[in-house]
Every structure is written in C-alpha cells, then in structure tokens.
C-alpha positions, 0 to 999 in steps of 0.5 A: 593277579596283577601282571606288570607289562614290560616298558619300552626297552632302551637299546644296550648300545644307547645305554652303554654310551650314556653310562660310559661316555656322556655321564663321565664327560658331563661330570668332568665338565662340572668339576673343571668349571667348579674348580676354575671358579673356586680358584679364580674367585678365592684368589680375587677375594684374597687380594682385595681383602689383603691390607695393605696389598703391596708388591707385584702380582704373580700368576700361574696360568695354564694356556688353552692350546689355542691361538685366537690372536685376541687380547685375553685378560689375565687380570683387570684392576680398577673400574670403568674409565680408570683401570689397568688391564693386563692381557696375553695375545696367543698366536700360532706356532706356540707364540704370544705377546703380553700387554697392558692397557691403561684405560683412557691412556693407551695400550702397550704390547710386547714383541712376539716371544716363544712359549714352551708349548701352546698348552704350557703352564707359565708364570706371569709377574706383573708390576704396576705403579698402583701395586706399590705405596708412596715414596717414603712408606715403611714398606720400602725399608732400606730401598733407595728413593730412586728405586722407589720412584722407579717402581711408582712410575714403571709397568713391567710384565715378565713371563717365566722370569724373562722380562717381556714388556717394560715402560714408564707410565703415570697413571693414578689409581686407588690401591684397593680398587676392584680386582678381577682374575682371568676375566674382564667384567668392566668392558673397554675397547681392546681386551676380551671378556675372559681368559680361555685358559685357566688361572691356577694360582695368584699371589701378591707377596709383600 
C-alpha cells in the first residue's frame, strides 16, 4: 500500500493574507492599468483617424492627489522638434497651473488657481491654432473672418469652463501629426514623460 507523505504546511495566517489581501490588490492593479491603457490608446487613435480633426480638444481627467510640482503632459501634438505640449503642474494645497510649450519657440504658463480637490475630476479644454483649418474653409460656416484669424493665431486653455491661459502665437504644424494623450514619448526639456493621474475621456468635437 502506498502512503502519501504530508507536504510542508502553509501557515493559516500566510494563506489568509495571500488570498484576502495580496491577490485582490494584484487583480485591482492589473484592471486599473489595463483600463487606463485602453482609454488612452483608443482616444488617441480616434483623434488621429478622424478626418478632418478640427475643433478644441476636451479632456476629462482624474487628478492623482499628489503635488509633484513638475509639468505633467495632458497631451502632446507633433513630433520631436515641432510639437505643442499641453501640461498641468500640480501644487500643494490643491492648487495647480496649466501651460503649453511650443517646441523651439517657448513655454507659457498660467497663474496658480485652486482645484476642487487634489484628487478631483476636472475638464480641460485646449485650443491651438493647429486644431482649426485655414481661413475661408467651409468648416467655419458663417463665422467672421476676424474670428477665424483669431482662432488660427491664439492658444487657450480652460479648466472647468474657466479660462486659465490665453495668448497669441504663430506656430505652424501639420493638422494630422501624431497625438499622444497623457504621455510624452517625444521628449523635450520641460514636460515629464507621463501624467500621474488618469485620462477618463477625450474628444475633439467639430
């Protein structure tokens, strides 16, 4: 008769910790990572494939609840040497600044403003000249020529419907350059490589 010898016993506390704490945490991390990748990748692809992609870019983002004080990318439009990088700088006491860097031209940053909370969900609207067609294009409909020229020569960033940064700029870019949401894979000297919060949605309504 064959007798099975008992193997080493796993202490009940260790087994309970693995099952009740470690496994759920790992599963949650995998799910969050996969969801964030899905949202960002799909949103970026949608904008790149849209023809024509005109109009302001609107993002809904979940802030991370931290205050690193460094410029984190909300989106990057363009290629190395010719790109616009829109960013947020998260500060202590639930405050922030937003800004845009035009590669090779310079960076512009807003005054400090209050956030609803350090980990709030906020809406960011971004207007760049490259997001609008040439003056006289049928896209404009009955809008006046001065208004068309204003959109083609102005950058503007609003947070929760409040204008936070605006100014004149002349910066030529191809309308359908690469577009990256919540990340900065092209480099540069100012904006970090990724946004530490989450991009929940992105749209570019005509």
